[in-house]
All heavy atoms as an XYZ file, in Angstrom:
792
protein
N      13.312    -89.818   -137.962
C      14.302    -90.577   -137.183
C      15.692    -90.105   -137.587
O      16.247    -90.575   -138.560
C      14.160    -92.072   -137.450
C      13.085    -92.720   -136.640
S      12.915    -94.501   -136.768
C      14.387    -95.080   -137.505
N      16.221    -89.207   -136.809
C      17.522    -88.649   -137.144
C      18.675    -89.514   -136.657
O      19.775    -89.413   -137.163
C      17.665    -87.236   -136.549
O      17.483    -87.320   -135.136
C      16.650    -86.283   -137.142
N      18.432    -90.373   -135.693
C      19.512    -91.179   -135.119
C      19.254    -92.673   -135.346
O      19.353    -93.466   -134.426
C      19.693    -90.859   -133.646
C      18.394    -90.975   -132.864
O      17.324    -91.151   -133.427
N      18.487    -90.883   -131.556
N      18.978    -93.035   -136.582
C      18.621    -94.410   -136.922
C      19.693    -95.403   -136.477
O      19.366    -96.448   -135.906
C      18.384    -94.532   -138.442
O      17.442    -93.549   -138.840
C      17.861    -95.910   -138.807
N      20.942    -95.097   -136.729
C      22.033    -96.010   -136.362
C      22.082    -96.198   -134.852
O      22.218    -97.334   -134.373
C      23.393    -95.496   -136.896
C      23.364    -95.405   -138.423
C      24.537    -96.375   -136.410
C      23.096    -96.722   -139.136
N      21.949    -95.116   -134.084
C      21.950    -95.220   -132.619
C      20.781    -96.067   -132.133
O      20.916    -96.837   -131.175
C      21.915    -93.836   -131.966
C      23.198    -93.063   -132.064
C      24.383    -93.767   -131.419
O      24.245    -94.287   -130.288
O      25.445    -93.808   -132.048
N      19.649    -95.929   -132.766
C      18.474    -96.716   -132.377
C      18.744    -98.199   -132.583
O      18.513    -99.016   -131.690
C      17.224    -96.263   -133.165
C      16.782    -94.882   -132.688
C      16.102    -97.277   -133.034
C      15.742    -94.219   -133.564
N      19.254    -98.548   -133.752
C      19.504    -99.959   -134.018
C      20.646   -100.520   -133.174
O      20.610   -101.689   -132.784
C      19.707   -100.209   -135.512
C      18.412   -100.141   -136.263
C      18.140    -99.070   -137.096
C      17.444   -101.121   -136.098
C      16.929    -98.992   -137.771
C      16.226   -101.042   -136.769
C      15.976    -99.978   -137.606
N      21.622    -99.705   -132.852
C      22.670   -100.144   -131.914
C      22.052   -100.452   -130.549
O      22.370   -101.463   -129.929
C      23.754    -99.070   -131.757
C      24.708    -98.977   -132.904
C      25.730    -97.886   -132.610
C      26.665    -97.657   -133.759
N      27.618    -96.560   -133.488
N      21.178    -99.563   -130.096
C      20.537    -99.760   -128.790
C      19.679   -101.016   -128.779
O      19.613   -101.729   -127.774
C      19.696    -98.538   -128.428
N      19.040   -101.306   -129.899
C      18.162   -102.477   -129.976
C      18.918   -103.782   -130.246
O      18.303   -104.842   -130.281
C      17.110   -102.253   -131.064
C      16.118   -101.124   -130.796
C      15.226   -100.908   -132.007
C      15.298   -101.401   -129.550
N      20.228   -103.690   -130.407
C      21.010   -104.892   -130.732
C      21.413   -105.698   -129.502
O      22.180   -106.653   -129.612
C      22.268   -104.507   -131.524
O      23.176   -103.811   -130.683
N      20.891   -105.340   -128.354
C      21.229   -106.023   -127.107
C      19.945   -106.536   -126.456
O      18.987   -105.772   -126.268
C      21.963   -105.046   -126.182
C      22.261   -105.630   -124.846
O      21.380   -105.678   -123.985
N      23.489   -106.065   -124.647
N      19.933   -107.811   -126.105
C      18.733   -108.439   -125.543
C      18.255   -107.752   -124.260
O      17.051   -107.562   -124.057
C      19.021   -109.916   -125.267
C      17.822   -110.703   -124.839
C      18.113   -112.186   -124.667
O      19.163   -112.658   -125.121
O      17.267   -112.855   -124.056
N      19.182   -107.369   -123.402
C      18.797   -106.733   -122.133
C      18.156   -105.369   -122.382
O      17.178   -105.005   -121.718
C      20.010   -106.599   -121.213
N      18.663   -104.608   -123.333
C      18.079   -103.296   -123.617
C      16.676   -103.452   -124.212
O      15.765   -102.686   -123.870
C      19.000   -102.481   -124.530
C      20.267   -102.036   -123.810
C      21.075   -101.056   -124.616
N      21.653   -101.606   -125.819
C      22.898   -102.066   -125.936
N      23.713   -102.039   -124.894
N      23.342   -102.536   -127.074
N      16.495   -104.428   -125.078
C      15.168   -104.695   -125.623
C      14.234   -105.126   -124.495
O      13.073   -104.705   -124.434
C      15.228   -105.754   -126.750
C      13.835   -106.181   -127.180
C      16.019   -105.214   -127.935
N      14.746   -105.931   -123.555
C      13.944   -106.373   -122.424
C      13.504   -105.193   -121.563
O      12.360   -105.132   -121.120
C      14.731   -107.371   -121.572
C      13.934   -107.951   -120.428
C      12.762   -108.779   -120.904
O      12.946   -109.821   -121.498
N      11.551   -108.315   -120.660
N      14.388   -104.240   -121.357
C      14.032   -103.035   -120.596
C      12.855   -102.328   -121.260
O      11.893   -101.941   -120.593
C      15.244   -102.075   -120.474
C      16.332   -102.681   -119.578
C      14.801   -100.708   -119.941
C      17.664   -101.954   -119.644
N      12.915   -102.179   -122.575
C      11.812   -101.526   -123.293
C      10.511   -102.307   -123.142
O       9.437   -101.710   -123.001
C      12.160   -101.358   -124.769
C      13.237   -100.325   -125.081
C      13.591   -100.365   -126.563
C      12.804    -98.935   -124.658
N      10.600   -103.619   -123.160
C       9.402   -104.449   -122.959
C       8.821   -104.225   -121.565
O       7.613   -104.066   -121.409
C       9.730   -105.927   -123.163
C       9.883   -106.325   -124.611
C       8.578   -106.224   -125.385
O       7.533   -106.665   -124.861
O       8.612   -105.704   -126.507
N       9.664   -104.238   -120.553
C       9.192   -104.025   -119.180
C       8.560   -102.651   -119.023
O       7.539   -102.491   -118.358
C      10.331   -104.175   -118.187
C      10.864   -105.562   -118.030
C      10.193   -106.736   -118.226
C      12.188   -105.912   -117.632
N      11.031   -107.800   -117.973
C      12.251   -107.324   -117.604
C      13.319   -105.180   -117.306
C      13.418   -108.013   -117.249
C      14.472   -105.862   -116.958
C      14.512   -107.259   -116.926
N       9.202   -101.637   -119.618
C       8.703   -100.272   -119.482
C       7.396   -100.045   -120.248
O       6.689    -99.075   -119.984
C       9.757    -99.259   -119.934
C      11.014    -99.169   -119.067
C      11.991    -98.166   -119.661
C      10.680    -98.834   -117.625
N       7.081   -100.947   -121.168
C       5.810   -100.835   -121.885
C       4.634   -100.988   -120.935
O       3.599   -100.349   -121.094
C       5.746   -101.894   -122.989
C       4.530   -101.782   -123.858
C       4.583   -102.777   -124.996
C       3.396   -102.580   -125.919
N       3.483   -103.467   -127.072
N       4.786   -101.843   -119.920
C       3.736   -102.082   -118.928
C       4.386   -102.144   -117.542
O       4.523   -103.212   -116.952
C       2.998   -103.377   -119.250
C       1.807   -103.612   -118.336
O       1.441   -102.703   -117.567
O       1.255   -104.724   -118.392
N       4.824   -101.002   -117.025
C       5.609   -101.008   -115.784
C       4.866   -101.531   -114.562
O       5.487   -102.124   -113.681
C       6.017    -99.546   -115.605
C       5.049    -98.763   -116.407
C       4.628    -99.650   -117.543
N       3.554   -101.363   -114.512
C       2.831   -101.832   -113.325
C       2.794   -103.355   -113.246
O       2.643   -103.907   -112.160
C       1.392   -101.270   -113.281
O       0.705   -101.634   -114.479
C       1.396    -99.770   -113.119
N       2.945   -104.027   -114.370
C       3.007   -105.484   -114.385
C       4.382   -105.990   -113.970
O       4.505   -107.022   -113.304
C       2.669   -106.025   -115.796
O       1.336   -105.649   -116.107
C       2.804   -107.529   -115.874
N       5.428   -105.248   -114.329
C       6.791   -105.744   -114.166
C       7.553   -105.171   -112.973
O       8.616   -105.688   -112.621
C       7.583   -105.488   -115.447
C       7.000   -106.170   -116.640
N       7.090   -107.526   -116.836
C       6.275   -105.688   -117.674
C       6.474   -107.853   -117.946
N       5.966   -106.757   -118.469
N       7.038   -104.108   -112.363
C       7.754   -103.463   -111.259
C       6.815   -103.187   -110.090
O       5.621   -102.991   -110.277
C       8.383   -102.144   -111.729
C       9.407   -102.317   -112.805
C       9.073   -102.115   -114.139
C      10.698   -102.699   -112.512
C       9.997   -102.282   -115.150
C      11.641   -102.874   -113.503
C      11.291   -102.665   -114.833
N       7.390   -103.143   -108.912
C       6.643   -102.825   -107.690
C       6.350   -101.325   -107.633
O       7.132   -100.522   -108.150
C       7.457   -103.201   -106.450
O       7.772   -104.561   -106.479
N       5.258   -100.949   -106.979
C       4.988    -99.516   -106.793
C       6.168    -98.848   -106.070
O       6.846    -99.470   -105.256
C       3.737    -99.500   -105.922
C       3.082   -100.817   -106.162
C       4.204   -101.785   -106.403
N       6.413    -97.596   -106.409
C       7.532    -96.845   -105.834
C       6.993    -95.739   -104.946
O       5.966    -95.138   -105.258
C       8.364    -96.191   -106.945
C       8.730    -97.119   -108.044
C       9.282    -96.383   -109.252
O      10.328    -96.757   -109.694
N       8.619    -95.384   -109.778
N       7.716    -95.454   -103.910
C       7.345    -94.349   -103.040
C       7.764    -93.032   -103.688
O       8.912    -92.870   -104.093
C       8.051    -94.503   -101.689
C       7.563    -93.524   -100.649
C       8.164    -93.806    -99.289
O       8.292    -94.982    -98.922
O       8.518    -92.823    -98.613
N       6.819    -92.133   -103.856
C       7.140    -90.797   -104.333
C       7.162    -90.613   -105.839
O       7.399    -89.503   -106.305
N       6.944    -91.672   -106.634
C       6.954    -91.513   -108.090
C       6.058    -92.572   -108.724
O       6.262    -93.768   -108.510
C       8.373    -91.625   -108.622
N       5.100    -92.117   -109.502
C       4.189    -93.026   -110.182
C       4.905    -93.718   -111.346
O       5.595    -93.063   -112.139
C       2.985    -92.244   -110.701
C       1.992    -93.134   -111.403
O       1.338    -93.943   -110.717
O       1.879    -93.024   -112.640
N       4.744    -95.026   -111.437
C       5.396    -95.807   -112.484
C       4.990    -95.356   -113.884
O       5.813    -95.360   -114.808
C       5.053    -97.295   -112.334
C       5.636    -98.020   -111.122
C       4.973    -99.382   -110.946
C       7.139    -98.170   -111.259
N       3.747    -94.967   -114.054
C       3.241    -94.601   -115.379
C       3.637    -93.185   -115.773
O       4.176    -92.956   -116.853
C       1.698    -94.735   -115.442
C       1.248    -96.152   -115.083
C       1.168    -94.318   -116.811
C       1.648    -97.228   -116.049
N       3.391    -92.221   -114.895
C       3.623    -90.822   -115.272
C       5.081    -90.401   -115.153
O       5.570    -89.632   -115.982
C       2.751    -89.865   -114.429
O       3.029    -90.068   -113.051
C       1.280    -90.095   -114.702
N       5.794    -90.891   -114.151
C       7.188    -90.488   -113.938
C       8.157    -91.497   -114.544
O       9.129    -91.135   -115.187
C       7.485    -90.292   -112.432
C       8.942    -89.948   -112.201
C       6.585    -89.224   -111.856
N       7.893    -92.776   -114.337
C       8.777    -93.817   -114.852
C       9.234    -94.742   -113.740
O       8.772    -94.653   -112.605
N      10.149    -95.614   -114.083
C      10.660    -96.637   -113.166
C      12.060    -96.241   -112.715
O      12.905    -95.865   -113.529
C      10.689    -98.018   -113.854
C      11.240    -99.074   -112.923
C       9.297    -98.404   -114.336
N      12.298    -96.352   -111.421
C      13.596    -96.009   -110.843
C      14.673    -96.965   -111.370
O      14.452    -98.168   -111.505
C      13.523    -96.099   -109.317
S      15.054    -95.601   -108.510
N      15.824    -96.399   -111.636
C      16.939    -97.199   -112.159
C      17.277    -98.365   -111.232
O      17.666    -99.438   -111.690
C      18.171    -96.303   -112.442
C      18.769    -95.762   -111.170
C      19.191    -97.058   -113.247
N      17.076    -98.202   -109.934
C      17.394    -99.292   -109.005
C      16.484   -100.499   -109.222
O      16.928   -101.642   -109.116
C      17.336    -98.822   -107.551
O      16.031    -98.400   -107.222
N      15.215   -100.264   -109.543
C      14.306   -101.383   -109.824
C      14.685   -102.086   -111.131
O      14.629   -103.306   -111.228
C      12.856   -100.902   -109.906
C      12.232   -100.633   -108.559
C      10.721   -100.785   -108.642
O      10.222   -101.881   -108.837
N      10.027    -99.674   -108.488
N      15.068   -101.303   -112.127
C      15.492   -101.888   -113.407
C      16.759   -102.704   -113.201
O      16.873   -103.830   -113.698
C      15.683   -100.785   -114.464
C      14.342   -100.090   -114.744
C      16.289   -101.362   -115.745
C      14.442    -98.821   -115.566
N      17.698   -102.156   -112.441
C      18.956   -102.856   -112.153
C      18.683   -104.183   -111.472
O      19.248   -105.220   -111.849
C      19.857   -101.975   -111.259
O      20.152   -100.765   -111.958
C      21.140   -102.682   -110.891
N      17.813   -104.163   -110.479
C      17.485   -105.383   -109.739
C      16.841   -106.426   -110.657
O      17.193   -107.599   -110.626
C      16.540   -105.046   -108.584
C      16.208   -106.222   -107.702
C      15.293   -105.814   -106.558
O      15.518   -104.734   -105.972
O      14.367   -106.576   -106.265
N      15.930   -105.992   -111.497
C      15.227   -106.924   -112.385
C      16.182   -107.513   -113.432
O      16.050   -108.666   -113.817
C      14.053   -106.231   -113.056
C      13.116   -107.191   -113.760
C      11.746   -106.577   -113.854
C      10.757   -107.500   -114.502
N      10.206   -108.479   -113.587
N      17.145   -106.713   -113.881
C      18.136   -107.210   -114.831
C      19.115   -108.182   -114.192
O      19.789   -108.933   -114.891
C      18.940   -106.039   -115.425
C      18.261   -105.175   -116.462
C      19.113   -103.948   -116.750
C      17.996   -105.952   -117.739
N      19.220   -108.118   -112.863
C      20.202   -108.922   -112.128
C      21.627   -108.596   -112.599
O      22.427   -109.480   -112.885
C      19.895   -110.420   -112.264
C      20.619   -111.230   -111.219
O      20.909   -110.748   -110.127
N      20.925   -112.475   -111.548
N      21.893   -107.297   -112.691
C      23.196   -106.786   -113.120
C      23.661   -105.745   -112.113
O      22.891   -105.317   -111.270
C      23.093   -106.076   -114.475
C      22.728   -106.936   -115.623
S      22.664   -105.928   -117.118
C      22.381   -107.208   -118.316
N      24.913   -105.324   -112.267
C      25.364   -104.231   -111.409
C      24.819   -102.911   -111.951
O      24.420   -102.812   -113.119
C      26.893   -104.223   -111.279
C      27.599   -103.961   -112.587
O      27.305   -102.992   -113.281
N      28.543   -104.822   -112.928
N      24.764   -101.912   -111.085
C      24.149   -100.641   -111.452
C      24.900    -99.942   -112.576
O      24.293    -99.290   -113.423
C      24.028    -99.714   -110.244
C      23.263    -98.458   -110.605
C      22.701    -97.724   -109.425
O      22.710    -98.221   -108.317
N      22.200    -96.538   -109.655
N      26.201   -100.104   -112.639
C      26.984    -99.470   -113.688
C      26.560    -99.961   -115.071
O      26.350    -99.168   -115.988
C      28.472    -99.749   -113.457
O      29.237    -99.244   -114.522
N      26.416   -101.264   -115.227
C      26.010   -101.838   -116.515
C      24.587   -101.423   -116.866
O      24.313   -101.006   -117.990
C      26.129   -103.377   -116.490
O      27.477   -103.722   -116.179
C      25.736   -103.990   -117.818
N      23.686   -101.519   -115.902
C      22.293   -101.119   -116.140
C      22.222    -99.642   -116.536
O      21.488    -99.278   -117.469
C      21.444   -101.389   -114.912
N      22.980    -98.798   -115.868
C      22.992    -97.370   -116.190
C      23.532    -97.125   -117.597
O      23.027    -96.252   -118.319
C      23.817    -96.594   -115.172
O      23.157    -96.594   -113.926
N      24.548    -97.880   -118.002
C      25.072    -97.754   -119.368
C      24.003    -98.141   -120.389
O      23.836    -97.472   -121.411
C      26.312    -98.621   -119.551
C      27.528    -98.090   -118.854
C      28.721    -99.031   -118.983
O      28.628   -100.127   -119.518
N      29.853    -98.594   -118.468
N      23.280    -99.217   -120.113
C      22.206    -99.650   -121.010
C      21.119    -98.579   -121.112
O      20.651    -98.258   -122.206
C      21.596   -100.963   -120.533
C      22.443   -102.179   -120.780
C      22.039   -103.412   -120.300
C      23.646   -102.126   -121.471
C      22.790   -104.552   -120.527
C      24.405   -103.257   -121.682
C      23.979   -104.470   -121.218
O      24.726   -105.592   -121.440
N      20.729    -98.026   -119.987
C      19.690    -96.993   -119.978
C      20.173    -95.721   -120.674
O      19.410    -95.082   -121.403
C      19.248    -96.709   -118.543
C      18.429    -97.837   -117.915
C      18.423    -97.722   -116.403
C      17.014    -97.860   -118.483
N      21.439    -95.379   -120.494
C      22.000    -94.200   -121.167
C      21.999    -94.385   -122.678
O      21.708    -93.451   -123.430
C      23.428    -93.936   -120.687
O      23.420    -93.494   -119.367
N      22.307    -95.588   -123.126
C      22.297    -95.857   -124.567
C      20.877    -95.746   -125.126
O      20.672    -95.166   -126.199
C      22.879    -97.225   -124.862
C      23.067    -97.495   -126.326
S      24.088    -98.936   -126.581
C      24.680    -98.604   -128.223
N      19.907    -96.271   -124.391
C      18.515    -96.149   -124.813
C      18.081    -94.685   -124.838
O      17.350    -94.252   -125.736
C      17.600    -96.961   -123.887
C      17.705    -98.483   -124.005
C      16.957    -99.152   -122.856
C      17.193    -98.972   -125.353
N      18.566    -93.916   -123.880
C      18.224    -92.494   -123.819
C      18.878    -91.731   -124.977
O      18.228    -90.909   -125.627
C      18.645    -91.896   -122.482
C      18.210    -90.458   -122.322
C      18.597    -89.875   -120.979
O      19.362    -90.467   -120.224
N      18.064    -88.706   -120.680
N      20.148    -91.997   -125.262
C      20.830    -91.328   -126.382
C      20.125    -91.627   -127.705
O      20.067    -90.782   -128.594
C      22.293    -91.758   -126.464
C      23.197    -91.061   -125.488
C      24.669    -91.292   -125.799
N      25.028    -92.688   -125.976
C      25.340    -93.546   -125.000
N      25.319    -93.134   -123.752
N      25.675    -94.784   -125.260
N      19.598    -92.842   -127.825
C      18.881    -93.230   -129.041
C      17.486    -92.616   -129.083
O      16.797    -92.705   -130.096
C      18.797    -94.752   -129.130
N      17.059    -92.013   -127.982
C      15.751    -91.374   -127.920
C      14.610    -92.330   -127.611
O      13.445    -91.974   -127.746
N      14.930    -93.547   -127.180
C      13.896    -94.558   -126.932
C      13.288    -94.471   -125.541
O      12.215    -95.023   -125.304
C      14.485    -95.953   -127.162
C      14.981    -96.210   -128.586
C      15.705    -97.540   -128.666
C      13.830    -96.141   -129.564
N      13.972    -93.809   -124.616
C      13.441    -93.601   -123.271
C      13.675    -92.155   -122.857
O      14.561    -91.481   -123.377
C      14.073    -94.555   -122.209
C      13.765    -96.010   -122.509
C      15.553    -94.322   -122.068
N      12.848    -91.703   -121.923
C      13.005    -90.401   -121.282
C      13.478    -90.645   -119.855
O      13.020    -91.581   -119.204
C      11.665    -89.659   -121.195
C      11.078    -89.277   -122.503
N      11.630    -88.324   -123.316
C       9.968    -89.716   -123.147
C      10.891    -88.197   -124.393
N       9.871    -89.036   -124.317
N      14.360    -89.792   -119.375
C      14.817    -89.864   -117.992
C      14.306    -88.641   -117.236
O      14.300    -87.528   -117.762
C      16.337    -89.911   -117.926
N      13.866    -88.880   -116.005
C      13.416    -87.804   -115.129
C      14.176    -87.935   -113.822
O      14.196    -89.009   -113.217
C      11.898    -87.914   -114.858
O      11.205    -87.850   -116.094
C      11.426    -86.810   -113.937
N      14.795    -86.857   -113.413
C      15.554    -86.840   -112.160
C      14.687    -86.203   -111.082
O      14.209    -85.076   -111.238
C      16.834    -86.043   -112.362
C      17.737    -86.036   -111.178
C      18.829    -87.037   -111.374
N      19.782    -86.889   -110.292
C      20.456    -87.887   -109.796
N      20.315    -89.088   -110.292
N      21.285    -87.710   -108.819
N      14.485    -86.926   -109.981
C      13.775    -86.409   -108.813
C      14.667    -86.632   -107.603
O      14.844    -87.782   -107.175
C      12.436    -87.121   -108.612
C      11.375    -86.934   -109.695
C      10.151    -87.786   -109.400
C      10.980    -85.473   -109.797
N      15.220    -85.558   -107.086
C      16.161    -85.698   -105.982
C      17.380    -86.477   -106.430
O      17.984    -86.162   -107.454
N      17.713    -87.524   -105.697
C      18.892    -88.314   -106.065
C      18.555    -89.515   -106.944
O      19.417    -90.295   -107.294
C      19.630    -88.770   -104.809
C      18.844    -89.687   -103.909
C      19.678    -90.087   -102.695
C      18.904    -91.070   -101.831
N      19.725    -91.621   -100.776
N      17.292    -89.654   -107.342
C      16.846    -90.809   -108.126
C      16.554    -90.423   -109.565
O      16.075    -89.332   -109.843
C      15.592    -91.421   -107.500
C      15.764    -91.758   -106.054
C      15.204    -91.091   -104.998
C      16.555    -92.788   -105.484
N      15.596    -91.668   -103.814
C      16.437    -92.713   -104.084
C      17.368    -93.782   -106.017
C      17.085    -93.573   -103.217
C      18.015    -94.648   -105.161
C      17.873    -94.540   -103.781
N      16.821    -91.355   -110.468
C      16.492    -91.173   -111.880
C      15.470    -92.225   -112.277
O      15.620    -93.402   -111.934
C      17.745    -91.293   -112.768
O      18.714    -90.343   -112.324
C      17.416    -91.029   -114.233
N      14.443    -91.776   -112.990
C      13.343    -92.632   -113.418
C      13.289    -92.651   -114.942
O      13.516    -91.619   -115.580
C      12.018    -92.104   -112.860
C      11.995    -92.064   -111.355
C      12.496    -90.966   -110.660
C      11.495    -93.130   -110.627
C      12.491    -90.936   -109.277
C      11.483    -93.103   -109.239
C      11.986    -92.004   -108.571
O      11.991    -91.982   -107.208
N      12.973    -93.813   -115.483
C      12.928    -93.976   -116.940
C      11.561    -94.448   -117.399
O      10.926    -95.271   -116.743
C      13.978    -94.997   -117.393
C      15.382    -94.485   -117.277
C      16.110    -94.646   -116.107
C      15.984    -93.814   -118.327
C      17.400    -94.163   -115.992
C      17.282    -93.320   -118.229
C      17.973    -93.500   -117.064
O      19.247    -93.017   -116.955
N      11.149    -93.914   -118.548
C       9.934    -94.413   -119.195
C      10.155    -94.366   -120.704
O      11.025    -93.641   -121.200
C       8.696    -93.650   -118.764
C       8.579    -92.232   -119.198
C       7.300    -91.639   -118.624
C       6.785    -90.526   -119.493
N       5.500    -90.038   -119.053
N       9.368    -95.153   -121.406
C       9.502    -95.255   -122.853
C       9.100    -93.960   -123.549
O       8.210    -93.257   -123.111
C       8.607    -96.379   -123.387
C       9.122    -97.743   -123.105
C       8.134    -98.845   -123.397
N       7.330    -98.712   -124.593
C       7.254    -99.617   -125.552
N       7.945   -100.744   -125.453
N       6.476    -99.434   -126.597
N       9.754    -93.697   -124.660
C       9.380    -92.610   -125.549
C       8.533    -93.246   -126.653
O       9.056    -93.735   -127.652
C      10.618    -91.934   -126.128
C      10.276    -90.819   -127.085
O       9.126    -90.659   -127.492
N      11.279    -90.043   -127.454
N       7.243    -93.278   -126.440
C       6.335    -93.969   -127.360
C       6.364    -93.372   -128.769
O       6.238    -94.105   -129.752
C       4.912    -93.984   -126.808
C       4.755    -94.772   -125.518
C       5.095    -96.251   -125.630
O       5.035    -96.826   -126.736
O       5.428    -96.845   -124.583
N       6.548    -92.068   -128.882
C       6.614    -91.446   -130.206
C       7.787    -92.002   -131.003
O       7.646    -92.355   -132.176
C       6.730    -89.923   -130.095
C       5.453    -89.274   -129.587
O       4.373    -89.881   -129.725
O       5.546    -88.154   -129.045
N       8.954    -92.095   -130.380
C      10.138    -92.614   -131.066
C       9.961    -94.088   -131.425
O      10.348    -94.513   -132.517
C      11.376    -92.434   -130.188
N       9.370    -94.852   -130.537
C       9.155    -96.273   -130.796
C       8.166    -96.455   -131.948
O       8.371    -97.302   -132.831
C       8.724    -96.993   -129.504
C       9.907    -97.003   -128.532
C       8.231    -98.402   -129.801
C       9.587    -97.426   -127.129
N       7.126    -95.640   -131.993
C       6.185    -95.687   -133.115
C       6.855    -95.282   -134.422
O       6.556    -95.843   -135.484
C       4.966    -94.815   -132.836
C       4.084    -95.405   -131.757
O       4.019    -96.616   -131.578
N       3.408    -94.547   -131.020
N       7.780    -94.320   -134.361
C       8.530    -93.910   -135.558
C       9.342    -95.077   -136.121
O       9.453    -95.229   -137.338
C       9.469    -92.743   -135.244
C       8.747    -91.423   -135.077
O       7.543    -91.335   -135.428
O       9.388    -90.470   -134.572
N       9.908    -95.891   -135.242
C      10.681    -97.054   -135.687
C       9.784    -98.005   -136.471
O      10.160    -98.507   -137.536
C      11.315    -97.798   -134.494
C      12.334    -96.933   -133.795
C      11.954    -99.116   -134.951
C      12.718    -97.447   -132.439
N       8.585    -98.244   -135.944
C       7.636    -99.109   -136.635
C       7.303    -98.584   -138.023
O       7.289    -99.351   -138.997
N       7.062    -97.291   -138.118
C       6.752    -96.686   -139.434
C       7.957    -96.783   -140.375
O       7.815    -97.073   -141.557
C       6.297    -95.245   -139.257
C       4.877    -95.135   -138.707
C       4.362    -93.705   -138.753
N       5.006    -92.829   -137.801
C       4.669    -92.726   -136.512
N       3.680    -93.453   -136.025
N       5.297    -91.894   -135.712
N       9.150    -96.567   -139.821
C      10.375    -96.652   -140.621
C      10.540    -98.062   -141.186
O      10.867    -98.238   -142.368
C      11.585    -96.290   -139.745
C      12.910    -96.490   -140.424
C      13.388    -95.556   -141.312
C      13.676    -97.618   -140.157
C      14.615    -95.735   -141.943
C      14.897    -97.807   -140.773
C      15.373    -96.866   -141.667
N      10.291    -99.071   -140.375
C      10.449   -100.459   -140.820
C       9.392   -100.852   -141.849
O       9.622   -101.744   -142.662
C      10.424   -101.404   -139.626
C      11.620   -101.291   -138.693
C      11.403   -102.156   -137.454
C      12.905   -101.664   -139.397
N       8.238   -100.212   -141.813
C       7.184   -100.527   -142.765
C       7.479    -99.962   -144.158
O       6.914   -100.432   -145.137
C       5.844    -99.993   -142.282
C       5.284   -100.804   -141.133
C       3.941   -100.262   -140.645
O       3.630    -99.097   -140.845
N       3.184   -101.116   -140.001
N       8.352    -98.972   -144.248
C       8.696    -98.368   -145.554
C       9.486    -99.326   -146.406
O      10.225   -100.120   -145.984
C       9.494    -97.084   -145.366
C       8.681    -95.966   -144.780
C       9.538    -94.741   -144.681
C       8.800    -93.601   -144.034
N       9.614    -92.410   -143.961
């Protein structure tokens, strides 16, 4: 974990933690998307924004912070960006906390 401080900064916000929870099981928390599988590609930023009940700018800032911390991966398809959890990084956090 090279960016420990960034990870903990990202996790210090309830909405960002909630995003990670939703992305853990996207088919339960989000509607199917046209053209991108929720599991393999990720969840479109517009669906995350809607679920957060925030404006897109704030949601995008939250997702960018999670991405900088390495907790999510972003995939760009056309004009849409999709996010999914980085399970390896999240598992590393668990191991780090157990030390």
